[in-house]
C-alpha positions as CSV (number, residue, x, y, z in Angstrom):
1,M,-24.2,-78.0,-111.3
2,N,-23.0,-76.3,-108.1
3,V,-23.3,-77.8,-104.7
4,T,-22.5,-75.8,-101.5
5,I,-21.0,-77.7,-98.6
6,A,-19.3,-76.8,-95.4
7,R,-15.6,-75.8,-95.8
8,E,-14.5,-78.6,-93.4
9,I,-16.3,-81.2,-95.5
10,E,-14.9,-79.8,-98.7
11,A,-11.4,-79.9,-97.3
12,Q,-11.9,-83.5,-96.1
13,A,-13.2,-84.5,-99.5
14,Q,-10.3,-82.9,-101.3
15,E,-7.8,-84.6,-99.0
16,R,-9.4,-88.0,-99.6
17,A,-9.7,-87.5,-103.3
18,K,-6.1,-86.6,-103.5
19,A,-5.1,-89.6,-101.4
20,E,-6.9,-91.8,-103.9
21,G,-5.5,-90.1,-106.9
22,L,-8.9,-88.8,-108.0
23,T,-10.4,-85.4,-108.8
24,I,-12.9,-84.2,-106.3
25,G,-15.7,-84.8,-108.9
26,A,-14.5,-88.4,-109.5
27,Y,-14.2,-89.0,-105.8
28,L,-17.8,-87.7,-105.1
29,E,-19.1,-89.9,-108.0
30,Q,-17.4,-92.9,-106.5
31,L,-18.9,-92.2,-103.1
32,I,-22.4,-91.9,-104.6
33,R,-22.0,-95.1,-106.5
34,E,-20.7,-97.0,-103.4
35,D,-23.6,-95.6,-101.4
36,A,-26.1,-96.8,-104.0
37,A,-24.5,-100.2,-104.1
38,W,-24.6,-100.4,-100.3
39,N,-28.3,-99.5,-100.3
40,E,-29.1,-102.1,-102.9
41,N,-27.4,-104.8,-100.8
42,T,-29.0,-103.9,-97.5
43,E,-31.1,-106.7,-96.2
44,A,-34.4,-106.4,-94.5
45,A,-34.4,-106.3,-90.7
46,L,-34.1,-109.6,-89.0
47,D,-37.0,-110.8,-86.9
48,E,-37.7,-113.6,-84.6
49,Q,-39.4,-115.6,-87.3
50,D,-36.2,-115.8,-89.4
51,P,-34.7,-119.4,-89.1
52,D,-31.3,-117.8,-88.6
53,Y,-32.5,-115.6,-85.7
54,P,-31.3,-117.9,-82.8
55,M,-27.8,-118.3,-84.3
56,I,-27.4,-114.6,-85.1
57,R,-28.7,-113.6,-81.6
58,A,-26.2,-116.0,-80.0
59,A,-23.4,-114.6,-82.0
60,V,-24.3,-111.0,-81.1
61,E,-24.6,-111.9,-77.4
62,E,-21.2,-113.6,-77.6
63,G,-19.7,-110.5,-79.2
64,F,-21.1,-108.3,-76.4
65,A,-19.6,-110.7,-73.8
66,Q,-16.2,-110.6,-75.6
67,A,-16.4,-106.8,-75.6
68,E,-17.2,-106.7,-71.9
69,R,-14.1,-108.9,-71.3
70,G,-12.0,-106.5,-73.3
71,E,-11.4,-109.0,-76.1
72,G,-12.5,-106.9,-79.0
73,K,-10.6,-105.0,-81.7
74,P,-10.9,-101.3,-82.5
75,A,-13.6,-100.8,-85.2
76,R,-11.1,-99.0,-87.5
77,D,-9.0,-102.2,-87.6
78,V,-12.0,-104.4,-88.3
79,F,-13.3,-102.1,-91.1
80,A,-9.8,-102.0,-92.6
81,E,-9.6,-105.8,-92.6
82,L,-13.1,-106.0,-94.2
83,R,-12.2,-103.4,-96.9
84,A,-9.0,-105.3,-97.7
85,K,-10.8,-108.7,-97.8
86,H,-13.6,-107.4,-100.0
87,E,-11.3,-105.0,-102.1
88,V,-13.3,-101.9,-101.2
89,S,-11.4,-98.7,-101.2
90,R,-13.6,-96.8,-98.8
């Protein structure tokens, strides 16, 4: 099968595949499998009837307040920590 993608995207995919020691095909298969796993684990949207709603809303509001005070971390650092914690390569 042939797939046509933009040259910039192909170059990025080749770089990332090489960095992970994979062929481009193996890298793309890995991405597709990770995407499918992510979609399987996606939860339904939270609504006000959920018993955890008040706690989650309070945590989100506190997170916004921390960000406004400049207490946050860059997203790339947070995601890197989560990937390391959960042993996810990408």
